[in-house]
Wavefront OBJ file of the C-alpha trace (Angstrom):
o trace
v 337.374 102.314 94.190
v 335.266 99.326 95.130
v 334.415 97.048 92.189
v 330.816 96.552 93.313
v 330.327 100.322 93.661
v 331.660 100.780 90.128
v 329.209 98.194 88.804
v 326.318 99.810 90.666
v 327.355 103.265 89.412
v 327.526 101.856 85.877
v 324.018 100.436 86.110
v 322.690 103.699 87.534
v 324.499 105.733 84.871
v 323.031 103.513 82.140
v 319.547 103.966 83.575
v 319.684 107.768 83.650
v 321.585 108.386 80.405
v 319.122 110.155 78.063
v 318.236 108.645 74.718
v 317.972 111.769 72.634
v 319.428 113.221 69.442
v 321.262 115.881 71.481
v 323.636 113.254 72.880
v 323.608 110.819 69.946
v 327.257 111.525 69.063
v 328.536 110.686 72.545
v 330.041 107.258 73.233
v 327.472 106.458 75.918
v 324.684 106.567 73.339
v 326.214 103.472 71.741
v 327.559 101.742 74.851
v 324.413 101.924 76.998
v 322.133 100.089 74.511
v 324.858 97.504 73.866
v 325.264 96.813 77.589
v 321.509 96.601 78.091
v 321.257 94.181 75.160
v 324.093 92.090 76.599
v 322.503 92.027 80.057
v 319.265 90.769 78.585
v 320.475 88.192 76.067
v 323.953 86.962 77.057
v 322.807 84.547 79.798
v 320.580 82.710 77.319
v 323.262 82.837 74.638
v 325.820 81.404 77.077
v 323.555 78.452 77.887
v 322.826 77.838 74.191
v 326.543 78.086 73.426
v 327.397 75.505 76.080
v 324.624 73.136 75.011
v 325.455 73.325 71.294
v 329.186 72.852 71.805
v 328.617 69.958 74.175
v 326.159 68.340 71.741
v 328.359 68.722 68.667
v 331.831 68.287 70.126
v 331.209 65.906 72.999
v 332.744 65.774 76.437
v 336.312 66.395 75.353
v 335.857 70.092 74.631
v 333.608 70.999 77.563
v 336.326 73.165 79.206
v 336.576 75.348 76.092
v 332.795 75.588 75.923
v 332.669 76.648 79.585
v 335.297 79.339 79.039
v 333.422 80.675 76.020
v 330.159 80.741 77.961
v 331.804 82.477 80.918
v 333.184 85.094 78.550
v 329.696 85.705 77.157
v 328.354 86.040 80.707
v 331.075 88.567 81.556
v 330.181 91.008 78.771
v 327.458 92.917 80.678
v 329.769 93.190 83.703
v 332.521 94.615 81.521
v 330.078 97.200 80.178
v 328.841 98.174 83.633
v 332.439 98.453 84.806
v 333.287 100.786 81.911
v 330.148 102.851 82.492
v 330.920 103.069 86.225
v 334.430 104.326 85.525
v 333.073 106.793 82.978
v 330.357 108.016 85.359
v 332.986 108.906 87.969
v 335.341 110.618 85.497
v 335.592 114.398 85.637
v 334.315 116.267 82.593
v 336.693 117.722 80.043
v 336.613 121.550 79.629
v 334.230 121.535 76.649
v 331.651 119.348 78.376
v 332.188 121.208 81.651
v 331.225 124.425 79.856
v 328.078 122.769 78.455
v 327.261 121.458 81.940
v 327.636 124.982 83.346
v 325.380 126.455 80.656
v 322.675 123.885 81.331
v 322.931 124.443 85.088
v 322.543 128.188 84.551
v 319.490 127.713 82.308
v 317.911 125.323 84.805
v 318.821 127.630 87.702
v 320.544 124.902 89.701
v 323.825 125.091 91.570
v 326.536 123.413 89.448
v 329.108 121.071 90.979
v 332.634 122.448 91.314
v 334.197 119.375 89.655
v 331.349 117.786 87.665
v 331.506 114.176 86.527
v 329.783 112.430 83.647
v 327.133 111.260 86.136
v 326.391 114.913 86.990
v 326.179 115.679 83.271
v 323.751 112.799 82.707
v 321.522 113.995 85.544
v 321.440 117.588 84.343
v 320.938 116.509 80.715
v 317.969 114.376 81.677
v 316.482 117.281 83.621
v 317.178 119.732 80.783
v 315.551 117.484 78.200
v 312.435 117.267 80.371
v 312.152 120.935 81.326
v 313.787 123.144 78.693
v 312.407 123.907 75.242
v 314.209 122.035 72.416
v 316.164 125.083 71.189
v 317.856 125.590 74.593
v 319.598 122.217 75.034
l 1 2 3 4 5 6 7 8 9 10 11 12 13 14 15 16 17 18 19 20 21 22 23 24 25 26 27 28 29 30 31 32 33 34 35 36 37 38 39 40 41 42 43 44 45 46 47 48 49 50 51 52 53 54 55 56 57 58 59 60 61 62 63 64 65 66 67 68 69 70 71 72 73 74 75 76 77 78 79 80 81 82 83 84 85 86 87 88 89 90 91 92 93 94 95 96 97 98 99 100 101 102 103 104 105 106 107 108 109 110 111 112 113 114 115 116 117 118 119 120 121 122 123 124 125 126 127 128 129 130 131 132 133 134 135
């Protein structure tokens, strides 16, 4: 799969993943906020890191400071990559059953081989349309 498509899928998956108590135990509920935090603050932290190391350690350790800053800049991309891979992964049987139940309650046609992206879309729709006791 194309790397740029994975990154784009990861960003889209992060944007549609619901922030709700129903899905609080799932890994995405911890990863999505961490990736969004990293995307917002890591560029500034990388610049500060480079400036502080250059100021305190001089010109001799600039390569190490650059590598550290590049690592900090790569963190959001690593998160989007992971989210993109996860979004395109097929659901396990337990989650597939939950997906089917939600599709039946919402009266939509379920996918034959649903992915986590399909689950996120139907969860978002279910949280908007269904009463709280039917999630």
